[in-house]
C-alpha positions as CSV (number, residue, x, y, z in Angstrom):
1,M,0.0,0.0,0.0
2,L,1.2,3.5,-0.9
3,E,0.5,6.1,1.8
4,V,0.7,9.8,1.5
5,M,0.9,11.4,4.9
6,N,0.1,15.1,5.7
7,L,1.8,16.5,2.6
8,Y,2.4,20.2,2.3
9,F,4.1,21.9,-0.7
10,R,4.9,25.5,-1.8
11,H,7.2,26.9,-4.3
12,L,10.3,28.8,-3.2
13,H,9.5,32.4,-2.3
14,H,5.7,31.7,-2.3
15,K,3.8,32.3,0.8
16,A,0.8,30.1,0.0
17,D,0.8,26.3,0.0
18,M,-0.2,24.6,-3.1
19,L,-0.8,21.3,-1.2
20,K,-2.4,21.7,2.2
21,G,-2.1,18.5,4.3
22,I,-2.8,15.9,1.7
23,S,-3.2,12.3,3.1
24,L,-4.4,9.4,1.0
25,Q,-3.9,5.6,0.6
26,A,-3.6,3.6,-2.7
27,Q,-4.0,-0.2,-2.5
28,T,-2.2,-2.9,-4.3
29,G,-4.1,-4.3,-7.3
30,K,-6.4,-1.3,-7.5
31,I,-6.7,2.0,-9.4
32,T,-6.9,5.1,-7.2
33,T,-7.8,8.1,-9.3
34,I,-7.2,11.7,-8.3
35,L,-10.0,13.9,-9.8
36,G,-10.3,17.6,-9.8
37,P,-10.4,20.8,-11.9
38,N,-7.4,22.6,-13.4
39,G,-5.3,24.1,-10.6
40,S,-6.6,21.8,-7.9
41,G,-3.1,20.4,-7.2
42,K,-3.2,17.0,-9.0
43,T,0.0,17.3,-11.0
44,T,1.8,19.1,-8.1
45,L,0.9,16.1,-5.9
46,F,2.2,13.7,-8.5
47,R,5.5,15.6,-8.7
48,C,5.9,15.5,-4.9
49,I,5.1,11.8,-4.7
50,G,7.5,11.0,-7.5
51,G,10.3,13.1,-5.8
52,L,10.6,15.7,-8.5
53,W,9.5,18.4,-6.1
54,K,10.3,18.4,-2.4
55,P,7.4,18.9,0.0
56,R,8.0,21.1,2.9
57,Q,6.3,18.7,5.2
58,G,5.0,15.1,5.1
59,E,6.0,11.6,4.0
60,V,5.3,9.2,1.1
61,R,5.6,5.6,2.4
62,F,5.5,2.2,0.7
63,D,6.2,-1.0,2.6
64,G,7.5,0.9,5.5
65,Q,9.9,3.0,3.5
66,N,9.8,6.8,3.1
67,L,10.2,7.1,-0.7
68,L,11.2,10.7,-0.4
69,A,14.3,9.7,1.5
70,L,15.5,7.3,-1.1
71,S,18.0,7.9,-3.9
72,Y,16.6,8.5,-7.4
73,E,17.9,5.0,-8.4
74,K,16.2,3.2,-5.6
75,R,13.0,5.2,-6.1
76,A,13.0,4.3,-9.8
77,R,12.9,0.6,-8.8
78,I,9.8,1.1,-6.8
79,L,7.9,3.8,-8.7
80,A,7.3,4.2,-12.4
81,S,5.7,7.3,-13.9
82,V,3.8,7.9,-17.1
83,P,3.8,11.6,-17.8
84,Q,0.8,13.7,-19.1
85,E,2.7,14.8,-22.2
86,H,6.0,13.7,-23.6
87,T,7.9,14.9,-26.7
88,F,10.8,12.8,-27.8
89,P,13.8,14.9,-28.6
90,F,15.2,12.4,-31.1
91,P,13.5,9.8,-33.3
92,Y,14.2,6.9,-31.0
93,S,12.8,3.5,-31.9
94,V,9.9,2.2,-29.8
95,L,12.2,-0.6,-28.5
96,D,14.8,2.0,-27.5
97,V,12.3,4.1,-25.6
98,I,11.0,1.0,-23.7
99,L,14.6,0.0,-22.9
100,M,15.1,3.3,-21.2
101,G,12.8,2.0,-18.4
102,R,15.6,-0.4,-17.5
103,A,18.0,2.4,-16.6
104,S,17.8,1.8,-12.9
105,H,18.8,-1.8,-13.4
106,V,21.8,-1.1,-15.6
107,G,25.2,0.1,-14.4
108,L,26.3,3.7,-15.1
109,F,28.7,2.7,-17.9
110,S,26.9,-0.4,-19.0
111,S,24.5,-1.2,-21.8
112,P,21.2,-3.1,-21.6
113,T,21.8,-6.8,-21.4
114,S,20.1,-9.6,-23.4
115,S,17.9,-10.1,-20.4
116,D,16.9,-6.4,-20.5
117,R,16.1,-6.6,-24.2
118,G,14.1,-9.8,-23.6
119,R,12.0,-8.1,-20.9
120,A,11.3,-5.2,-23.3
121,E,10.3,-7.7,-26.0
122,E,7.9,-9.4,-23.6
123,V,6.2,-6.1,-22.7
124,L,5.8,-5.2,-26.4
125,K,3.9,-8.5,-26.8
126,E,1.9,-8.0,-23.6
127,L,0.6,-4.6,-24.7
128,A,0.1,-5.8,-28.3
129,I,2.5,-3.2,-29.8
130,A,5.1,-5.6,-31.1
131,P,4.5,-4.4,-34.7
132,L,5.7,-1.0,-33.6
133,R,9.1,-2.3,-32.3
134,D,11.3,-0.6,-34.9
135,K,9.2,2.4,-35.7
136,S,10.3,5.9,-34.7
137,C,8.4,7.3,-31.7
138,T,8.0,10.5,-33.6
139,R,5.9,8.7,-36.2
140,I,3.3,6.9,-34.1
141,S,-0.2,8.0,-33.0
142,G,-1.0,9.5,-29.6
143,G,-2.6,6.3,-28.4
144,E,0.4,4.2,-29.5
145,K,2.7,6.7,-27.8
146,Q,0.8,6.3,-24.5
147,L,1.1,2.5,-24.7
148,V,4.8,2.9,-25.4
149,L,5.2,5.1,-22.3
150,I,3.2,2.5,-20.2
151,A,5.5,-0.2,-21.6
152,R,8.6,1.8,-20.5
153,A,7.1,2.1,-17.0
154,L,6.3,-1.6,-16.9
155,V,9.9,-2.7,-17.7
156,Q,11.1,-0.8,-14.6
157,E,9.3,-3.6,-12.7
158,G,8.3,-1.4,-9.8
159,P,5.3,-2.1,-7.7
160,I,3.8,1.4,-8.2
161,M,2.7,3.0,-11.4
162,M,1.7,6.6,-11.6
163,L,-0.2,8.0,-14.7
164,D,-0.7,11.7,-15.0
165,E,-3.7,12.3,-17.3
166,P,-3.1,9.1,-19.4
167,T,-6.1,9.9,-21.7
168,S,-5.3,13.5,-22.5
169,H,-5.3,14.3,-26.3
170,L,-6.7,10.8,-27.1
171,D,-9.8,10.1,-29.0
172,F,-12.7,8.3,-27.3
173,R,-11.7,4.8,-28.5
174,H,-8.1,5.1,-27.3
175,Q,-9.2,6.6,-23.9
176,I,-11.2,3.4,-23.3
177,L,-8.5,1.1,-24.6
178,I,-5.8,2.7,-22.5
179,L,-7.8,2.7,-19.3
180,R,-8.9,-0.9,-19.8
181,K,-5.3,-2.0,-20.2
182,V,-4.3,0.0,-17.1
183,R,-7.0,-1.8,-15.1
184,E,-6.0,-5.1,-16.5
185,L,-2.3,-4.5,-15.6
186,A,-3.2,-3.4,-12.0
187,R,-5.1,-6.7,-11.4
188,Q,-2.7,-9.1,-13.2
189,R,0.6,-7.6,-11.8
190,E,-0.8,-6.5,-8.5
191,L,0.4,-3.0,-9.0
192,V,-0.5,0.1,-7.0
193,V,-1.9,2.4,-9.7
194,L,-2.4,6.0,-9.0
195,M,-3.6,8.2,-11.8
196,T,-5.1,11.6,-12.4
197,L,-8.1,12.3,-14.6
198,H,-10.3,15.3,-15.6
199,D,-13.4,13.3,-16.7
200,P,-15.7,12.1,-13.8
201,N,-17.3,9.6,-16.1
202,L,-14.0,7.9,-16.8
203,A,-13.1,8.0,-13.1
204,M,-16.5,6.4,-12.3
205,L,-16.0,3.6,-14.8
206,F,-12.3,2.7,-14.2
207,S,-11.5,3.5,-10.6
208,D,-11.6,1.5,-7.4
209,E,-11.1,4.5,-5.3
210,V,-11.4,8.2,-6.1
211,V,-9.7,11.2,-4.4
212,L,-11.5,14.4,-5.2
213,M,-9.3,17.5,-4.9
214,N,-9.8,21.2,-5.0
215,E,-7.5,24.2,-4.2
216,G,-4.8,21.9,-2.8
217,R,-7.0,20.0,-0.4
218,I,-8.9,16.7,-0.5
219,V,-12.7,17.3,-0.6
220,S,-13.7,13.6,-0.5
221,T,-12.2,10.2,-0.8
222,G,-13.7,6.7,-1.1
223,N,-15.3,4.5,-3.7
224,P,-16.5,6.3,-6.9
225,E,-20.2,6.2,-6.1
226,A,-19.6,7.8,-2.7
227,V,-17.2,10.5,-4.0
228,I,-18.6,11.4,-7.5
229,T,-21.9,12.9,-6.3
230,E,-24.0,15.8,-7.5
231,Q,-23.2,17.8,-4.4
232,N,-19.4,17.2,-4.6
233,L,-19.2,18.0,-8.3
234,R,-21.2,21.1,-7.9
235,E,-19.0,22.3,-5.1
236,V,-15.7,21.6,-6.9
237,Y,-16.5,22.4,-10.5
238,R,-19.1,25.1,-9.8
239,I,-21.5,23.8,-12.4
240,D,-24.9,22.2,-12.1
241,V,-24.7,18.5,-12.9
242,H,-26.8,15.3,-12.5
243,V,-25.7,11.8,-11.6
244,T,-28.0,9.0,-12.8
245,N,-28.0,5.3,-13.4
246,L,-28.1,3.9,-17.0
247,N,-28.0,0.2,-17.8
248,G,-26.3,-0.5,-14.5
249,Y,-23.7,2.3,-14.8
250,R,-23.7,5.7,-13.1
251,I,-23.1,8.6,-15.4
252,V,-22.6,12.3,-14.9
253,Y,-24.1,14.9,-17.2
254,P,-24.4,18.7,-17.0
255,E,-27.5,20.7,-16.5
256,R,-28.4,21.6,-20.1
257,N,-29.5,25.2,-19.5
258,A,-27.1,26.0,-16.7
């Protein structure tokens, strides 16, 4: 279980905290989704958990270890991150990008071994992107790129995967395919999966737990049905919405004339 405990963060020379006492838990084999409007602190929280930004107070613990106290190399063997957006500076092949995920397992002046390459090949097959193996990452679609970044995270072989807006800039079909695959990986590999989303309907469909944030604080946390309510969404997004049941699913839709 991943535990975030009383996390506070502010930028240097800023007086106001961007994160204000964030505490949450994310369970193994489940998807915990952080939901909230722009500016609510979702990406800031991700950067603090991942060690990119240093909180001024609080801990991030996994299996008794404070991840914030670990070296980058040790943290990379525990926590893998899939960024919201990524532009490749060079036309690396898909296989080369995935092999970058083995960096924490390879010595400073060493090259990936045959075992590392074999692991990358396995993940290519697992995510059904083996035909992309030798293609340049600058010449594949947005959905394919997201799968490549997920593959890179998987070959790190860490027990925690963090995905920051994994469906951003994807069409409807690829949003569903990506989130189905993430859910499948969480179950099969018994990963702690923590992700951020903007869309409450996607959060409702694919999350085991939801953490609703606003203005650097947690508004509500629990299962999707308990958190994604009309009252909570109106409070956070400041828009009139309705939550209803349709064919066994709960969906959110806005007030048409609001």
